[in-house]
C-alpha positions as a Markdown table, in Angstrom:
| # | Residue | x | y | z |
|---|---|---|---|---|
| 1 | Met | 186.5 | 30.5 | 39.3 |
| 2 | Asn | 185.6 | 28.7 | 42.7 |
| 3 | Ala | 181.8 | 27.4 | 42.3 |
| 4 | Ala | 181.9 | 27.0 | 46.0 |
| 5 | His | 182.1 | 30.7 | 46.7 |
| 6 | Pro | 179.0 | 32.0 | 48.3 |
| 7 | Met | 178.2 | 34.6 | 46.1 |
| 8 | Phe | 178.9 | 32.5 | 42.5 |
| 9 | His | 176.1 | 31.4 | 40.5 |
| 10 | Trp | 176.0 | 30.6 | 36.9 |
| 11 | Asp | 173.9 | 33.6 | 35.4 |
| 12 | Phe | 174.2 | 35.8 | 32.1 |
| 13 | Met | 176.8 | 38.0 | 33.8 |
| 14 | Val | 179.2 | 35.2 | 34.0 |
| 15 | Ile | 178.3 | 33.5 | 31.0 |
| 16 | Leu | 179.0 | 37.1 | 29.1 |
| 17 | Thr | 182.4 | 37.3 | 31.2 |
| 18 | Leu | 183.3 | 34.0 | 30.0 |
| 19 | Ala | 182.4 | 34.9 | 26.7 |
| 20 | Ala | 184.6 | 38.2 | 26.5 |
| 21 | Gly | 187.5 | 36.3 | 28.5 |
| 22 | Ile | 187.2 | 33.7 | 24.9 |
| 23 | Thr | 186.9 | 35.9 | 22.2 |
| 24 | Gly | 189.0 | 38.5 | 23.7 |
| 25 | Leu | 192.4 | 35.8 | 23.9 |
| 26 | Val | 191.1 | 34.9 | 20.1 |
| 27 | Trp | 191.4 | 38.6 | 19.1 |
| 28 | Leu | 194.7 | 38.9 | 20.7 |
| 29 | Ala | 196.5 | 35.5 | 19.1 |
| 30 | Asp | 195.2 | 37.2 | 15.9 |
| 31 | Arg | 196.6 | 40.7 | 16.2 |
| 32 | Val | 199.9 | 39.1 | 17.6 |
| 33 | Trp | 200.7 | 36.0 | 15.8 |
| 34 | Leu | 198.2 | 35.2 | 13.0 |
| 35 | Ala | 197.3 | 38.2 | 11.4 |
| 36 | Pro | 201.2 | 38.7 | 11.1 |
| 37 | Arg | 201.5 | 35.3 | 9.6 |
| 38 | Arg | 198.8 | 35.7 | 7.1 |
| 39 | Ala | 200.4 | 39.0 | 5.9 |
| 40 | His | 204.0 | 37.0 | 5.0 |
| 41 | Gly | 201.9 | 34.4 | 3.2 |
| 42 | Gly | 202.3 | 31.9 | 6.0 |
| 43 | Glu | 198.5 | 30.8 | 5.9 |
| 44 | Glu | 195.5 | 31.7 | 3.8 |
| 45 | Ala | 194.7 | 35.5 | 3.3 |
| 46 | Arg | 191.4 | 35.1 | 4.9 |
| 47 | Ala | 191.2 | 34.1 | 8.7 |
| 48 | Asn | 188.7 | 31.2 | 9.5 |
| 49 | Gly | 185.2 | 31.5 | 10.3 |
| 50 | Ala | 185.7 | 31.3 | 14.1 |
| 51 | Val | 188.6 | 33.8 | 14.3 |
| 52 | Glu | 186.3 | 36.3 | 12.5 |
| 53 | Phe | 183.7 | 35.6 | 14.5 |
| 54 | Cys | 185.9 | 36.5 | 17.5 |
| 55 | Arg | 187.2 | 39.2 | 15.9 |
| 56 | Ser | 183.8 | 40.9 | 15.0 |
| 57 | Phe | 181.8 | 39.9 | 18.2 |
| 58 | Phe | 184.7 | 40.6 | 20.8 |
| 59 | Pro | 184.1 | 44.6 | 20.8 |
| 60 | Val | 180.2 | 44.4 | 21.3 |
| 61 | Ile | 180.6 | 41.7 | 23.8 |
| 62 | Val | 183.0 | 43.7 | 26.0 |
| 63 | Val | 180.5 | 46.8 | 25.5 |
| 64 | Val | 177.7 | 44.9 | 26.5 |
| 65 | Leu | 179.5 | 43.6 | 29.5 |
| 66 | Val | 180.7 | 46.9 | 30.5 |
| 67 | Leu | 177.4 | 48.6 | 30.6 |
| 68 | Arg | 175.6 | 45.9 | 32.2 |
| 69 | Ala | 178.2 | 45.2 | 34.7 |
| 70 | Phe | 179.1 | 48.9 | 35.4 |
| 71 | Val | 176.6 | 51.2 | 34.0 |
| 72 | Ala | 173.0 | 50.0 | 34.3 |
| 73 | Glu | 171.2 | 46.5 | 34.2 |
| 74 | Pro | 167.9 | 45.6 | 33.3 |
| 75 | Phe | 165.5 | 43.8 | 35.7 |
| 76 | Arg | 162.0 | 42.6 | 35.0 |
| 77 | Ile | 159.3 | 42.8 | 38.5 |
| 78 | Pro | 157.7 | 39.5 | 39.0 |
| 79 | Ser | 155.9 | 40.2 | 42.2 |
| 80 | Gly | 153.2 | 42.6 | 43.7 |
| 81 | Ser | 155.8 | 43.1 | 46.6 |
| 82 | Met | 156.5 | 46.8 | 45.6 |
| 83 | Ile | 153.3 | 48.1 | 44.8 |
| 84 | Pro | 152.1 | 50.9 | 44.4 |
| 85 | Thr | 155.5 | 52.0 | 43.1 |
| 86 | Leu | 156.5 | 48.9 | 41.0 |
| 87 | Ser | 153.7 | 46.8 | 39.3 |
| 88 | Val | 154.3 | 43.2 | 38.1 |
| 89 | Gly | 155.3 | 43.3 | 34.3 |
| 90 | Asp | 157.4 | 46.8 | 35.3 |
| 91 | Phe | 160.8 | 46.7 | 33.5 |
| 92 | Ile | 163.2 | 48.7 | 35.6 |
| 93 | Leu | 167.1 | 49.7 | 35.3 |
| 94 | Val | 169.5 | 49.7 | 38.0 |
| 95 | Asn | 172.0 | 52.0 | 38.5 |
| 96 | Lys | 175.0 | 49.5 | 39.1 |
| 97 | Phe | 177.8 | 52.2 | 40.4 |
| 98 | Ser | 175.7 | 53.6 | 43.0 |
| 99 | Tyr | 176.8 | 51.7 | 45.5 |
| 100 | Gly | 180.4 | 50.8 | 44.3 |
| 101 | Leu | 181.9 | 49.2 | 41.1 |
| 102 | Arg | 181.9 | 45.4 | 41.5 |
| 103 | Asp | 183.1 | 42.7 | 39.3 |
| 104 | Pro | 180.3 | 40.7 | 37.6 |
| 105 | Val | 181.6 | 37.1 | 38.6 |
| 106 | Phe | 182.3 | 36.8 | 42.6 |
| 107 | His | 180.3 | 40.7 | 43.1 |
| 108 | Arg | 183.5 | 42.2 | 45.3 |
| 109 | Arg | 183.5 | 45.8 | 45.3 |
| 110 | Leu | 186.3 | 47.1 | 43.4 |
| 111 | Val | 186.2 | 50.8 | 43.3 |
| 112 | Pro | 184.4 | 52.4 | 46.4 |
| 113 | Val | 182.4 | 55.1 | 44.2 |
| 114 | Gly | 178.9 | 56.1 | 44.9 |
| 115 | Gly | 178.6 | 55.3 | 48.7 |
| 116 | Trp | 176.0 | 52.8 | 50.6 |
| 117 | Pro | 172.2 | 53.0 | 50.2 |
| 118 | Glu | 170.2 | 55.8 | 52.3 |
| 119 | Arg | 167.0 | 55.2 | 53.9 |
| 120 | Gly | 164.4 | 55.1 | 51.3 |
| 121 | Asp | 166.4 | 53.8 | 48.4 |
| 122 | Val | 164.5 | 51.1 | 46.2 |
| 123 | Val | 167.6 | 48.8 | 46.1 |
| 124 | Val | 168.2 | 45.4 | 43.8 |
| 125 | Phe | 170.0 | 42.6 | 46.0 |
| 126 | Arg | 170.9 | 39.1 | 45.5 |
| 127 | Trp | 168.7 | 37.1 | 48.3 |
| 128 | Pro | 170.6 | 36.2 | 51.3 |
| 129 | Val | 168.9 | 32.8 | 51.7 |
| 130 | Asp | 169.7 | 31.9 | 48.0 |
| 131 | Pro | 172.2 | 34.7 | 46.2 |
| 132 | Ser | 171.3 | 33.1 | 42.9 |
| 133 | Lys | 167.8 | 35.2 | 43.0 |
| 134 | Asp | 167.8 | 38.9 | 42.7 |
| 135 | Phe | 165.3 | 40.6 | 45.2 |
| 136 | Ile | 163.9 | 44.3 | 44.9 |
| 137 | Lys | 162.8 | 46.0 | 48.0 |
| 138 | Arg | 163.0 | 49.4 | 50.2 |
| 139 | Ile | 165.7 | 50.2 | 52.3 |
| 140 | Val | 164.3 | 51.0 | 55.8 |
| 141 | Gly | 166.9 | 50.5 | 58.2 |
| 142 | Leu | 170.8 | 51.3 | 57.8 |
| 143 | Pro | 173.4 | 49.8 | 59.8 |
| 144 | Gly | 173.0 | 50.5 | 63.7 |
| 145 | Asp | 169.3 | 51.6 | 63.3 |
| 146 | Arg | 166.9 | 50.3 | 65.5 |
| 147 | Ile | 163.3 | 49.4 | 63.3 |
| 148 | Thr | 160.5 | 48.9 | 65.0 |
| 149 | Tyr | 157.0 | 48.3 | 63.7 |
| 150 | Ile | 154.0 | 48.6 | 65.8 |
| 151 | Asp | 150.2 | 48.5 | 64.5 |
| 152 | Lys | 151.8 | 48.6 | 60.9 |
| 153 | Gln | 153.1 | 52.1 | 61.7 |
| 154 | Leu | 157.1 | 52.2 | 60.9 |
| 155 | Phe | 159.4 | 53.5 | 64.0 |
| 156 | Leu | 163.0 | 54.5 | 63.1 |
| 157 | Asn | 165.3 | 54.5 | 66.6 |
| 158 | Gly | 162.2 | 55.6 | 68.7 |
| 159 | Asp | 160.7 | 58.0 | 66.4 |
| 160 | Pro | 157.4 | 57.6 | 64.2 |
| 161 | Val | 158.1 | 57.9 | 60.5 |
| 162 | Ala | 155.2 | 59.9 | 59.3 |
| 163 | Leu | 152.2 | 58.5 | 57.4 |
| 164 | Thr | 149.9 | 60.6 | 55.7 |
| 165 | Pro | 146.8 | 58.8 | 54.0 |
| 166 | Ala | 146.4 | 59.0 | 50.2 |
| 167 | Gly | 143.5 | 57.5 | 49.3 |
| 168 | Val | 142.5 | 54.0 | 48.2 |
| 169 | Phe | 144.4 | 51.5 | 46.2 |
| 170 | Ser | 142.4 | 49.0 | 44.1 |
| 171 | Gly | 144.3 | 46.2 | 42.6 |
| 172 | Pro | 144.8 | 42.5 | 42.9 |
| 173 | Tyr | 144.8 | 42.5 | 46.6 |
| 174 | Gly | 141.5 | 44.3 | 46.7 |
| 175 | Ser | 140.8 | 47.6 | 47.9 |
| 176 | Val | 143.5 | 48.6 | 50.5 |
| 177 | His | 144.6 | 51.7 | 52.1 |
| 178 | Arg | 147.3 | 53.7 | 50.2 |
| 179 | Leu | 149.7 | 55.6 | 52.5 |
| 180 | Glu | 152.1 | 58.4 | 52.1 |
| 181 | Glu | 155.8 | 57.6 | 54.3 |
| 182 | Ala | 158.0 | 60.2 | 54.7 |
| 183 | Leu | 161.1 | 58.0 | 54.8 |
| 184 | Gly | 164.2 | 59.4 | 52.8 |
| 185 | Glu | 164.2 | 62.4 | 51.0 |
| 186 | Asp | 161.5 | 62.5 | 48.7 |
| 187 | Gly | 159.1 | 60.3 | 50.5 |
| 188 | His | 156.9 | 57.3 | 48.6 |
| 189 | Gln | 153.5 | 55.5 | 48.7 |
| 190 | Ile | 153.0 | 52.2 | 50.3 |
| 191 | Ile | 149.8 | 50.3 | 51.0 |
| 192 | Val | 148.6 | 48.1 | 54.0 |
| 193 | Asn | 145.9 | 45.7 | 54.2 |
| 194 | Pro | 143.7 | 46.9 | 57.1 |
| 195 | Glu | 142.2 | 43.2 | 56.9 |
| 196 | Arg | 145.6 | 41.7 | 57.6 |
| 197 | Pro | 146.7 | 41.3 | 61.0 |
| 198 | Ala | 149.5 | 43.4 | 62.2 |
| 199 | Asp | 152.9 | 41.8 | 62.5 |
| 200 | Asp | 154.8 | 43.7 | 65.1 |
| 201 | Phe | 158.6 | 43.7 | 65.8 |
| 202 | Asp | 161.6 | 45.6 | 67.3 |
| 203 | Phe | 165.4 | 45.1 | 65.7 |
| 204 | Val | 168.6 | 46.6 | 65.6 |
| 205 | Val | 170.4 | 46.2 | 62.3 |
| 206 | Pro | 173.6 | 44.4 | 62.7 |
| 207 | Glu | 176.4 | 46.7 | 61.1 |
| 208 | Gly | 177.3 | 46.3 | 57.6 |
| 209 | Glu | 173.7 | 45.0 | 57.2 |
| 210 | Tyr | 170.7 | 46.6 | 55.9 |
| 211 | Phe | 166.7 | 46.2 | 57.0 |
| 212 | Ala | 164.7 | 45.9 | 53.5 |
| 213 | Met | 161.0 | 45.6 | 53.3 |
| 214 | Gly | 158.5 | 46.1 | 50.5 |
| 215 | Asp | 155.9 | 48.7 | 50.0 |
| 216 | Asn | 153.1 | 46.3 | 49.8 |
| 217 | Arg | 153.5 | 45.7 | 53.5 |
| 218 | Asp | 151.1 | 42.7 | 54.2 |
| 219 | Gly | 152.3 | 41.5 | 50.8 |
| 220 | Ser | 156.0 | 41.3 | 50.9 |
| 221 | Asp | 158.5 | 38.7 | 51.9 |
| 222 | Asp | 161.3 | 40.8 | 53.4 |
| 223 | Ser | 163.6 | 41.1 | 56.0 |
| 224 | Arg | 160.6 | 40.8 | 58.7 |
| 225 | Arg | 160.9 | 37.0 | 57.4 |
| 226 | Trp | 164.5 | 36.0 | 56.2 |
| 227 | Gly | 166.7 | 38.8 | 57.8 |
| 228 | Thr | 168.9 | 41.6 | 57.0 |
| 229 | Val | 170.9 | 42.2 | 53.3 |
| 230 | Pro | 174.6 | 42.0 | 53.7 |
| 231 | Ala | 176.5 | 44.6 | 51.8 |
| 232 | Gln | 177.9 | 42.5 | 49.7 |
| 233 | Asn | 174.8 | 41.5 | 48.6 |
| 234 | Leu | 174.0 | 45.1 | 46.7 |
| 235 | Val | 173.6 | 45.2 | 42.9 |
| 236 | Gly | 172.3 | 48.6 | 42.7 |
| 237 | Lys | 169.7 | 51.2 | 43.2 |
| 238 | Ala | 166.5 | 51.3 | 40.7 |
| 239 | Phe | 165.5 | 54.6 | 39.1 |
| 240 | Leu | 163.8 | 54.2 | 36.0 |
| 241 | Ile | 160.8 | 52.4 | 34.4 |
| 242 | Trp | 162.2 | 51.8 | 30.8 |
| 243 | Met | 158.8 | 49.3 | 29.8 |
| 244 | Ser | 156.0 | 48.0 | 31.2 |
| 245 | Trp | 154.0 | 45.0 | 30.2 |
| 246 | Asp | 150.3 | 44.7 | 31.1 |
| 247 | Ser | 149.6 | 40.9 | 31.5 |
| 248 | Glu | 145.5 | 41.4 | 32.4 |
| 249 | Arg | 145.2 | 43.5 | 29.1 |
| 250 | Tyr | 148.2 | 42.1 | 27.2 |
| 251 | Arg | 149.6 | 45.3 | 26.0 |
| 252 | Val | 152.3 | 47.8 | 26.8 |
| 253 | Asp | 151.2 | 50.1 | 29.7 |
| 254 | Val | 152.9 | 53.5 | 28.0 |
| 255 | Ser | 151.5 | 55.3 | 31.1 |
| 256 | Arg | 154.3 | 53.8 | 33.2 |
| 257 | Ile | 157.1 | 54.0 | 30.7 |
| 258 | Gly | 159.9 | 56.6 | 31.5 |
| 259 | Met | 158.2 | 56.9 | 35.1 |
| 260 | Lys | 161.2 | 57.4 | 37.8 |
| 261 | Val | 161.4 | 54.8 | 40.8 |
| 262 | Arg | 161.4 | 56.8 | 44.1 |
């Protein structure tokens, strides 16, 4: 492995892959070489502790690796940038094959299943500034799109994205406006703070990259500041809240468990 590879960093998936490789080699050596020798009385009838450990845990490690690398991976929401869609303390599941199956070490796209992100998808990706960090945002711009933001109104290729008032949101940012934004198939809610100045811009998304924004439009560090998300940084599409911890009340927020992410 080349530690200088821009998409490589030591994380749980790399450690899990190494564990699978090491225990797999020991399992294979035992099956092909050590076990037949024991059967013929060349060694003690019972394998030593290290071999027993690898034989027992190799299948478990492989199952966990396959599930996390190619099926679904859990993530925790650490910030309020996706309020009101996702809250601090939400634990979500991310579909790992939505945008193609990738190897768990260098994250190269191996099998082109699932296509590419669509406008409105809530996506986990490796932060382009530091790929060792995972970010979650909503994709608002596809390759070639012209994204314009004027007075907190999003325009897509010159057309305004419809906004419908949806009441007031009260939370850690005070009372702010809640709006329904008609982006993608289902639409979603965003919040904007009328006390914050507008951050207008006009930008054309490069080929092979995506423009990502948080649903908390005035409280999100996103493509408006550090640029677009390259396709190779994509991790997967968020689809379910499987647990939520309310840190203010120190309890599980049962009402959010099982909610679909849209």
